[in-house]
N, C-alpha and C positions, 0 to 999 in steps of 0.2 A: 234643317238642323234638328227639327223635332222628331224625325223618324227614328234616328238611332236611340234617342231618349225613350221613345215609346216602345221600341223593340226591347230595350234593356229592361223597361218596367214589366213588360209581359213575361220576360224570362224570369224575373224575380218572383212575379205573382205565380207563375206556373210551378216554380220550385217550392214555394211556400205551400201551395195547395197539395203538392205531391207529399210533402212531409206530414201535413195534417191527415191526409187520407191514409198514409202508411201507419201513423200512430193510432188512428181510430180502428184499424183493421184488427180483428181478434187474432190471437196467436194460434198457430196450428194445433189441432187437438192431439193430445198425447194418447198413445195406446194404453188401454186399461188392462189391468191384470184380470185374467179370467176367474170366474167364480168356480166353486167346486162342481156345480152341476155341468158346467161347460167341459171341465176336465173329464168327468165321468162318462160323457157321451162317447169318448173313445177308449177310456181306461176303465171299463166296467169291472166292478168288484174291488177296485183299489181303495174303496172306502172302508174295507175291513182292516182296522188299524190296531187291534189288540187294545192296550190301555190308552192309546191316543184316540181322541174323538174329534172328528171334524166339527168346527163351530164352537168348541169350548176348550178351555185349558185351565184346569184347576178351578172351575167355576167363575172365571174372570172373562166376561164377554169382550172386554177391551183388548184381550190377548187371544182372540178367537183363532183356533188352529185351522189353516186352510192348506190346500195342496201347494199353493205358491209359498207357504211358510218354509218349506224345505226344497221346493223345486223352483229355482229362479229362472227368469226368462220366459215365463208363461205367455206374456203379451205378444211376443214374437212367435212362439211355438204354435199358437192358435192359428195364425195365418199361414204358417209354413211348417207343418209338423215334421220334425227331424230330430234325430238323436243328438245332433251337434249343437242345437240351439236351446236346449233345455238342461237345467242343472239337475244332476242325478247323484245323490250321495253314494249310491252303490258303485259308481265308477269314478268318484272323486279321489284326489290324493288325501292322505291322512290329515294334513293340516286343514284342507278345505272342509272335510267332513266335520272336524271338531268345531270349525267356525259356525257351521250350520246348526249343529246340536247345541252349541254353547249359548245360542240366543235364548234358550229356555233352561238348559241344564248346566249352567255355569257352576253352581255349587258342587255338582258331581265331579267336575274336573278339578276344582280347587281344593276340596276338603280331604281328598284321599289320594295323596301321591304315593302311598305305600303300595297299594294294589295297582294303581293306574300306570305309574311310570314304567315298571318293568315291561308291561305290554306295549306301551308307547315306544319304547326303545327298539322293539321288534317290528315296528311299523304296522302294528295292529291298531285299529281305530274302532270307533263306536259300532260301525256296521259289521265288524268282524264277529261280534258276539250278540248284537241286537238286531232285530228285524222289525221294521215299522209295519209293513203290510203283511197280514196273515190272520189266521183264525186263532192263534194262540192267545191265552188269557193275558199273559204278560208281554214283555218286549224282548225276552231272551229268545234265541233261535229255536230252542226246544225247552220244554218245561222240566226235563230231567237233566239239563246241563250236559248232555252227552257231547255237545260240541267242544267241551273242554278237552276231551280225549284226543281230538284230532291234532292238538299241539302237545299235550301232556301225555304222551304215549306210555312212558314208563309208569306213571301213576295209574293210568287206566289198566295196565297189565296186572298191577298188584291186586286189583279187585277180583282177579281170577284165582287167587290163592285160597288155600283151604280155610284159613281164618281171615275174614275180611269185613270191612264195613259194607252193609247191604246196599250199595249203590246200584248194582246190577239188578237187584230185586225191586228197585224203585221205592225203597223205604226212606232213604236219604239221598240227597244229591250233592254235587260238588259245592253248591252255594249254601248248603246247610252249615258248612264249616268255614268256607272261604267267602264270607259275606264282607267283601272289602270296601263296600260303598259307605264311606263316612264312619267306619269303625275307628274309634280312638280309645285307648292307645293301640298301636299296631299289635298284631297277634304274635308276639314273641314271649317265650318263657311263661310268666304268669298269665299273659294274655292268651296263650294257647291253651293253658289249663282251663281258663274261663270259657273258652269255646267248648271244650269237652264237657264242662259242667252243665251246659245246656241240656244234655241228655243223661249224663252220668253224675248227677248231683250227689248221690249216696256215696260215691267213691272219692269225692273231692273235699269232704269235711265241712266245717273245720273239726279237727280231732284234738283231744288233749295231748296225745303223743303223736306227733307228725312223723311220717316217713320223709326224711329230708329230700330224697330224690323227687318226691312229688310236690314239695313245697318251696324248694330253694330256687333262686334265680341265677341264671348264667347266660352269657351272650351266645353260648352254643345252642341254647334252647332246651333248658331243663324242663321239669314238670312231667306231664304224662308221657311225652315222647321220649323221655329218658329210658323208658322200659317198653313202650309200645310203638309199633309201626302203624300210623293212623290209616293207611289205605288197605294194607293186607300183609299177611305174614304166613310163612309155612309152619309156624309154631302156634300152639293154642293161645287163645285170648290176645291175639295180635302182638305177642311178645317178640322182642328183638332177638332173643336167644332162647334155646330150649332149656327147660329144667333149671338146675343149679347154675348153669353157665350164665343165666340172666342175672342172678344175684352176685356172682363172682366178678361181674364187670366192675363192681365197686367194693365188694366185701371179700376179704380173704377167709379161708376156713379156719376157725379157731382151733388150736391144738386140742382143747378139752373135748371137742366134739368127736375126736378120734379115740380118745382114751376113756372118757366117762362111761360108766355102766359096762365096762369091759368092751367098749366099742360096739355094743349091741345095736345102737341107734345110728351108727355112722353112715349107714346106707339110706337113711331117710332123706328125702328132699327137703331143702330149706323151708319151703312153704308148707310142709307137713306140720311143722311146729309154729313157724312165723307166718301164720295165715292172715294176719291183719296187715297185709302188705301196703295198704294205702294209708293206714293210720289206726290208732287204737285210743279208746277212752279209758282203758283200765290197765294197760301194760306198756311200759316204756320200751320193752324189747319186741313189741308187736307180736307177742306170743298168743296163741289161741287160749282163750279163757277156759276151755274144756280140755286142756292138754293132759291133765292127769287121767281123765277118763279115756282119752284117745290112745294113750300109751299103756293103758292097763294098770295104772297105779292107783286107781280110785279117785274120787273127787277131791280128796285131801292130799294127793301125792304131788310130787314135783315141787317141793318147797324151795329147793335150791335155785329154781328158775324164777322165784318170786311172782308166780302167777297170781294175778289179782292185785299186784302192787301198783 
């Protein structure tokens, strides 16, 4: 009668010892992410990262940048190198790339929907314009922003016109004007004129007598581009229209211009007299303060034009 009891006790004791032994056993070791030196054993030269620097990120060691910061799956890839088991932003979908970059650059995605969203709608993503690995100083694909022309073909062609912004000469680049990262307010109307003022401050005033075309606001985009084509134009000074046709977009020809002085000056261009086209500090009609001399009437001539008023 004691044998079954003893056998049962042994079974219980064996089960208890098994549980204790299993609980005391250490868990299986997890694969560790490879360090940068391990990655560079195969990927020589990939530590050339432009503005990104391995081992640092904005001077914050707790956010040290490593290969595995952007390339997930490194612990598996080390044992079985394959394109299929390593995350590569260059081949990821748009949303996946944004997720990788947003771990550090979330403000870039959130603060500027004006410039970012139109590109996003075309399924362009961070790696469409930015390159992490390379010898370039910044993170753009090239420092002259020539990559913009691969999509913006019509704008790129305008730089070939006789009057142009010197992008092809390397004096300015697309991002000199289209710096949409964090720019507020967006570059419409007054905002666009503010962009032009970065280089053309002398033309943007303020003036005592403003040229309304250069200072008024409209949703169509007034300001400098009311008269100028910013990329390039077949007309001088980037004008939208040649000669008087430019002025007559808004201004009709006053009858007095055809009859005064016996019509002697009817053939003059508008800007021969109204030379202060951006604005004037001494004449509300934007007339040249030397008009009397220019027309041969002497410095005291042309009183009917109120020169100096």
